[in-house]
PLY file of the C-alpha trace (Angstrom):
ply
format ascii 1.0
element vertex 404
property float x
property float y
property float z
element edge 403
property int vertex1
property int vertex2
end_header
15.51 100.83 174.47
12.50 100.84 176.95
9.15 101.99 177.17
8.56 105.20 175.23
11.69 107.61 173.68
12.55 110.97 176.35
12.49 112.55 172.53
8.11 111.40 172.10
5.92 113.63 172.92
3.12 111.47 172.01
1.17 108.71 169.51
-0.54 110.46 166.78
-1.01 108.85 163.67
-0.85 105.04 163.08
-0.76 103.34 159.08
-0.08 105.60 156.29
0.44 108.61 158.08
3.34 105.94 160.12
5.07 105.58 157.20
5.30 109.70 155.92
7.06 109.80 159.25
9.67 107.00 158.34
10.05 108.01 155.50
10.36 111.24 156.06
12.50 110.94 158.97
15.55 108.06 156.77
15.50 111.15 153.91
18.06 112.03 156.00
16.51 114.38 158.62
15.93 117.64 156.21
12.27 118.51 158.07
13.52 119.87 160.90
10.90 120.34 164.23
7.33 118.73 165.01
6.15 116.52 163.05
2.68 114.77 165.00
4.15 115.06 167.55
7.80 113.92 167.06
10.94 115.52 167.06
13.08 115.29 163.79
16.41 114.81 164.47
18.67 116.43 162.71
20.95 114.34 159.87
23.79 113.27 162.26
21.30 111.55 164.21
18.51 109.82 161.17
20.17 106.62 161.81
18.75 106.88 165.85
15.78 109.15 164.91
14.26 105.87 163.10
14.87 104.13 165.87
12.61 107.03 167.19
9.99 107.09 165.04
9.68 103.25 164.98
8.84 103.54 168.97
6.74 106.29 168.19
4.64 104.46 165.77
4.68 101.60 167.52
7.42 99.62 165.07
8.92 96.94 166.57
12.46 97.86 165.52
14.89 96.37 166.99
17.17 99.31 169.06
20.36 100.91 167.35
22.76 102.15 169.77
22.34 105.23 170.96
25.62 105.90 169.37
27.60 104.63 166.43
30.92 102.76 167.16
33.79 104.57 167.10
37.91 103.48 166.47
40.07 104.42 169.01
43.19 105.69 167.73
45.95 104.83 168.14
47.98 106.56 170.48
51.55 107.91 169.84
53.90 107.45 172.79
54.54 110.16 174.72
58.83 109.22 174.54
59.82 109.90 171.39
62.38 106.49 170.87
65.76 107.99 170.82
68.15 106.77 168.76
71.53 106.08 171.37
74.95 107.58 170.29
77.82 106.16 168.49
80.47 105.75 170.81
84.33 107.18 169.04
86.32 105.23 168.35
88.66 104.81 171.64
91.64 104.33 170.23
92.76 107.65 168.44
93.82 107.44 164.13
97.06 106.52 162.75
98.91 109.69 161.89
100.05 109.53 158.45
104.17 109.79 158.44
105.28 113.48 157.08
107.44 112.96 154.32
111.04 115.32 154.67
111.35 118.38 152.53
113.48 118.04 148.85
117.00 119.24 149.74
117.35 122.09 146.90
120.56 121.28 146.15
123.10 123.73 146.31
125.36 125.24 142.99
129.09 124.98 144.44
130.50 126.48 140.94
130.00 128.23 137.67
133.17 128.97 134.93
132.50 130.77 131.76
134.17 129.38 128.73
133.72 130.65 124.88
129.68 130.80 124.67
128.90 128.78 127.41
129.19 127.73 131.22
129.96 124.86 132.84
127.64 125.01 136.69
128.17 122.40 139.38
126.76 121.28 142.10
126.18 118.94 145.16
123.67 115.63 144.44
120.70 115.85 146.26
119.42 112.32 147.95
117.49 110.38 145.73
117.49 112.80 142.88
116.11 111.70 139.34
117.08 114.01 137.27
118.11 118.28 137.41
117.65 120.96 135.32
120.61 124.26 135.12
118.16 127.06 133.22
121.12 130.94 132.47
118.84 134.11 133.00
118.48 136.30 130.87
117.56 134.68 127.78
116.16 130.68 129.48
118.49 128.51 128.42
118.12 125.61 129.69
119.51 121.56 130.22
118.01 118.66 132.42
120.36 116.65 132.87
120.67 113.16 135.12
120.04 112.85 138.40
123.74 111.00 138.88
124.77 114.01 137.54
126.34 117.37 139.00
127.61 119.20 136.28
126.43 120.66 133.11
127.09 123.04 130.26
124.82 125.27 129.03
125.87 126.16 125.34
124.69 128.67 122.98
125.01 132.21 125.87
125.84 135.54 123.68
129.94 136.44 124.56
130.23 139.24 126.72
127.13 139.01 128.32
126.19 137.95 132.32
124.54 135.37 133.57
122.89 133.76 136.53
122.25 130.19 137.03
120.04 127.46 139.29
119.43 124.48 139.39
116.18 122.73 139.93
115.96 119.59 141.63
113.08 115.96 141.14
112.75 113.82 144.31
109.68 110.71 144.03
109.68 113.92 146.91
109.06 116.57 144.70
110.84 119.67 143.47
112.95 121.81 144.82
115.46 124.81 143.42
118.56 126.51 144.01
119.66 129.52 145.57
120.92 131.78 141.75
124.21 131.45 141.30
126.85 134.23 140.82
126.95 135.79 137.32
129.42 135.23 134.74
130.68 136.58 131.92
131.35 134.26 128.64
134.58 135.09 126.93
136.27 134.27 123.88
140.03 133.46 124.42
142.39 134.75 123.28
143.22 132.53 119.99
147.07 131.38 119.73
147.29 129.52 116.93
150.41 128.64 118.14
149.31 127.71 121.86
149.74 123.29 120.96
146.63 123.20 124.08
144.66 124.95 121.80
146.10 123.16 117.98
145.17 119.44 119.81
141.45 121.51 120.59
141.08 122.19 117.21
143.06 119.06 116.68
139.67 117.26 118.32
137.00 119.11 117.05
137.97 118.43 113.67
137.97 114.42 114.14
134.07 114.54 115.98
133.02 117.12 113.25
134.48 115.14 110.10
135.53 111.39 111.04
132.78 111.07 113.40
135.15 109.41 116.17
136.81 111.04 118.42
141.39 111.48 117.96
143.39 108.56 118.47
146.39 110.40 120.88
148.57 109.61 118.02
146.73 110.87 115.42
146.14 114.34 117.48
148.51 115.42 118.96
150.96 115.05 115.05
148.03 117.26 114.07
148.92 119.77 117.06
152.72 119.69 116.14
151.84 121.05 112.38
148.72 123.54 113.64
151.42 124.42 116.35
154.33 124.54 113.92
152.03 127.08 111.27
150.49 124.90 109.46
146.84 126.29 109.17
143.84 124.79 110.25
142.56 124.89 106.65
145.58 122.77 105.79
144.10 120.16 108.54
140.77 120.72 106.54
142.08 120.12 103.51
144.26 116.42 104.83
141.72 115.61 106.35
139.05 115.71 103.86
141.10 114.19 101.39
141.32 110.17 103.50
140.18 107.79 102.18
137.95 107.71 106.12
137.20 110.82 105.07
135.26 109.85 101.15
134.60 106.84 102.34
131.58 108.20 104.95
130.71 110.62 102.74
129.90 107.98 100.01
128.07 106.28 102.13
126.63 109.03 103.58
125.57 109.81 99.85
123.91 106.04 99.48
121.49 106.95 102.72
120.60 110.18 102.32
119.33 109.94 98.93
119.23 106.42 97.95
117.54 104.82 102.11
119.48 101.68 101.58
122.81 101.11 102.65
125.75 99.98 100.32
127.15 97.33 98.72
130.73 96.83 99.47
131.42 97.03 95.70
129.35 100.00 95.11
131.20 101.57 97.73
134.43 100.80 97.24
134.12 101.91 93.89
133.38 105.25 94.11
135.85 105.21 96.42
138.51 104.59 94.13
136.63 106.80 91.75
136.89 109.51 93.60
140.81 109.07 94.94
141.97 109.14 90.78
140.37 111.88 89.94
137.89 110.62 88.14
134.78 112.49 90.46
134.33 115.25 93.61
133.28 113.22 96.87
130.81 116.37 96.17
129.18 114.76 93.18
128.27 111.58 94.48
124.51 112.43 96.27
123.75 114.39 92.38
125.40 111.90 90.73
122.97 109.68 93.11
119.86 112.05 91.64
120.27 111.29 87.74
120.28 107.69 88.45
117.50 104.68 87.09
117.38 103.32 90.32
116.35 106.48 92.25
113.63 106.92 90.00
111.98 103.78 90.81
112.75 103.80 94.46
110.99 107.07 94.07
108.10 104.60 92.13
108.93 104.90 88.75
107.07 107.88 87.39
107.81 111.93 86.76
106.06 113.35 89.05
106.75 110.94 92.39
110.55 110.98 90.80
109.73 115.50 90.79
108.04 115.02 94.49
110.65 112.74 95.83
113.72 115.24 94.23
112.44 118.38 96.47
111.58 116.56 99.69
115.02 115.19 99.20
117.29 117.84 98.51
115.74 120.89 99.12
113.12 119.74 102.09
110.52 120.92 100.82
107.34 119.18 98.89
107.03 120.93 94.81
103.84 123.60 94.57
101.39 122.18 91.63
102.41 124.90 89.07
106.79 123.56 90.04
105.34 119.74 89.37
103.60 120.82 85.76
106.97 122.76 85.13
109.31 119.70 85.58
106.57 117.27 83.74
107.44 118.98 81.12
110.91 119.48 80.97
111.66 115.79 81.91
109.55 115.54 78.54
112.24 117.20 76.91
115.14 117.30 78.02
115.35 113.91 81.10
115.29 113.25 84.24
119.19 113.42 84.47
119.53 117.30 83.33
116.21 117.69 85.75
117.79 116.57 88.32
121.02 118.67 87.97
120.04 121.76 87.49
117.84 122.02 90.89
121.07 120.40 92.86
122.38 123.80 90.96
119.93 125.77 92.72
120.58 128.68 95.36
118.22 127.44 96.99
119.46 123.65 97.65
122.98 125.83 97.63
121.64 127.40 101.09
120.13 123.76 102.10
123.57 122.49 101.91
124.99 124.80 103.07
122.74 125.09 106.50
123.34 121.57 106.66
127.51 122.41 107.20
126.82 125.19 109.75
125.24 122.31 111.91
127.79 120.24 111.30
130.32 122.71 111.64
129.53 125.67 114.31
126.61 123.27 115.72
123.97 126.32 114.85
121.05 127.41 112.67
122.91 130.22 109.72
121.79 134.01 109.85
120.50 134.79 106.20
123.63 136.35 105.43
125.61 133.95 106.24
123.66 131.30 104.41
123.03 133.07 101.38
127.21 134.14 101.19
128.52 130.29 101.81
126.45 129.35 99.12
127.15 131.39 96.56
131.08 130.76 97.27
129.90 127.14 96.99
128.05 127.24 94.05
131.57 129.14 92.10
133.80 126.39 94.08
132.52 124.03 95.46
131.61 122.08 99.15
135.28 121.92 100.12
135.56 125.70 99.76
132.91 126.61 102.58
134.11 123.32 104.61
137.26 125.13 104.78
136.13 128.33 104.99
133.92 127.52 107.97
135.92 125.25 109.78
139.03 128.18 110.04
136.95 130.46 110.62
137.86 132.42 114.52
134.35 131.22 114.92
135.27 127.26 114.61
138.29 127.48 116.84
136.93 129.42 119.98
134.08 126.28 119.64
136.25 123.62 119.21
138.42 125.28 122.43
135.11 125.40 124.89
134.05 122.23 123.82
137.46 120.63 124.26
139.19 122.49 126.51
143.34 123.59 126.37
0 1
1 2
2 3
3 4
4 5
5 6
6 7
7 8
8 9
9 10
10 11
11 12
12 13
13 14
14 15
15 16
16 17
17 18
18 19
19 20
20 21
21 22
22 23
23 24
24 25
25 26
26 27
27 28
28 29
29 30
30 31
31 32
32 33
33 34
34 35
35 36
36 37
37 38
38 39
39 40
40 41
41 42
42 43
43 44
44 45
45 46
46 47
47 48
48 49
49 50
50 51
51 52
52 53
53 54
54 55
55 56
56 57
57 58
58 59
59 60
60 61
61 62
62 63
63 64
64 65
65 66
66 67
67 68
68 69
69 70
70 71
71 72
72 73
73 74
74 75
75 76
76 77
77 78
78 79
79 80
80 81
81 82
82 83
83 84
84 85
85 86
86 87
87 88
88 89
89 90
90 91
91 92
92 93
93 94
94 95
95 96
96 97
97 98
98 99
99 100
100 101
101 102
102 103
103 104
104 105
105 106
106 107
107 108
108 109
109 110
110 111
111 112
112 113
113 114
114 115
115 116
116 117
117 118
118 119
119 120
120 121
121 122
122 123
123 124
124 125
125 126
126 127
127 128
128 129
129 130
130 131
131 132
132 133
133 134
134 135
135 136
136 137
137 138
138 139
139 140
140 141
141 142
142 143
143 144
144 145
145 146
146 147
147 148
148 149
149 150
150 151
151 152
152 153
153 154
154 155
155 156
156 157
157 158
158 159
159 160
160 161
161 162
162 163
163 164
164 165
165 166
166 167
167 168
168 169
169 170
170 171
171 172
172 173
173 174
174 175
175 176
176 177
177 178
178 179
179 180
180 181
181 182
182 183
183 184
184 185
185 186
186 187
187 188
188 189
189 190
190 191
191 192
192 193
193 194
194 195
195 196
196 197
197 198
198 199
199 200
200 201
201 202
202 203
203 204
204 205
205 206
206 207
207 208
208 209
209 210
210 211
211 212
212 213
213 214
214 215
215 216
216 217
217 218
218 219
219 220
220 221
221 222
222 223
223 224
224 225
225 226
226 227
227 228
228 229
229 230
230 231
231 232
232 233
233 234
234 235
235 236
236 237
237 238
238 239
239 240
240 241
241 242
242 243
243 244
244 245
245 246
246 247
247 248
248 249
249 250
250 251
251 252
252 253
253 254
254 255
255 256
256 257
257 258
258 259
259 260
260 261
261 262
262 263
263 264
264 265
265 266
266 267
267 268
268 269
269 270
270 271
271 272
272 273
273 274
274 275
275 276
276 277
277 278
278 279
279 280
280 281
281 282
282 283
283 284
284 285
285 286
286 287
287 288
288 289
289 290
290 291
291 292
292 293
293 294
294 295
295 296
296 297
297 298
298 299
299 300
300 301
301 302
302 303
303 304
304 305
305 306
306 307
307 308
308 309
309 310
310 311
311 312
312 313
313 314
314 315
315 316
316 317
317 318
318 319
319 320
320 321
321 322
322 323
323 324
324 325
325 326
326 327
327 328
328 329
329 330
330 331
331 332
332 333
333 334
334 335
335 336
336 337
337 338
338 339
339 340
340 341
341 342
342 343
343 344
344 345
345 346
346 347
347 348
348 349
349 350
350 351
351 352
352 353
353 354
354 355
355 356
356 357
357 358
358 359
359 360
360 361
361 362
362 363
363 364
364 365
365 366
366 367
367 368
368 369
369 370
370 371
371 372
372 373
373 374
374 375
375 376
376 377
377 378
378 379
379 380
380 381
381 382
382 383
383 384
384 385
385 386
386 387
387 388
388 389
389 390
390 391
391 392
392 393
393 394
394 395
395 396
396 397
397 398
398 399
399 400
400 401
401 402
402 403
């Protein structure tokens, strides 16, 4: 800066007076106006005014810049940067192969029989399984994908039924149209018919001996029945065979003792039955009374009672029942306790229910369970076998299982 600053109006005072003016100016320029002929700038101009004051006072301060240096602001680009658009692939995306719909099976025939209907249908390629459903009632039968027919059993005779077949493949499932209505009916029994007699014989072999009838045996028995022998007589003859006795003794070993029979024991019991020393139906009862059953139960009275109930009655004893039978064992012995439980109505109902399942393939109604249990206690199990296998219901079911 050369000469006197333009804002200086004169040179007045030196020394302390000039220093006082400088102090006032350096304090931030709070004094506005004229001080001894000097114009004092506002605080924003304090740095510059210090130089002015020095000049006015005759000082030798170096000239300050007339304005503080500034940092140039960064200039933002006026053009917005752009991102180049992503170019879509020129190759069209691969389309997933279309899976053809599953072909629903077509029902070809529905053939009614006693308490059942046979349904046949056309095969569906790639079938994994088929489900045949009956309406009303909701009976269902599931068969393998290689099968094209099924028997829906357990139907009510005289009731009209319709059927659908649902196929399942790897691609999904599909259901056929509903079939025509059919009515299961009881065929007219002709106990003198050789074909019907053969159906009865084949079913009895399956149920009592657990195997198919050999052709010669089936033909011979069928001639006897068609010639006038009753189905009750046929049952009595089959259950008197050594083959049947061996099966029953082996079953007693398995169900009561939980093991397969040793050959000597099996032969001994079968021989005893043949001599009349013991009845075929008494073997299981005697096994419950044996020391082996007690040992296998845990060799303790409480465990013996628990296993006796579970195997014979199909349930666990209550605490009160266990306590009662403990006192009876102490006074009457284990064998007597097993004998008493065997002869109870509850145990007889359990055994009659087993024959229902074996021969009629169903659970007994309550009245039937009680009736046959009473007959069993009065006349033995043989009376129950003969009565159920000789019934019209059994013969009708035999014709359904083995059509004449």
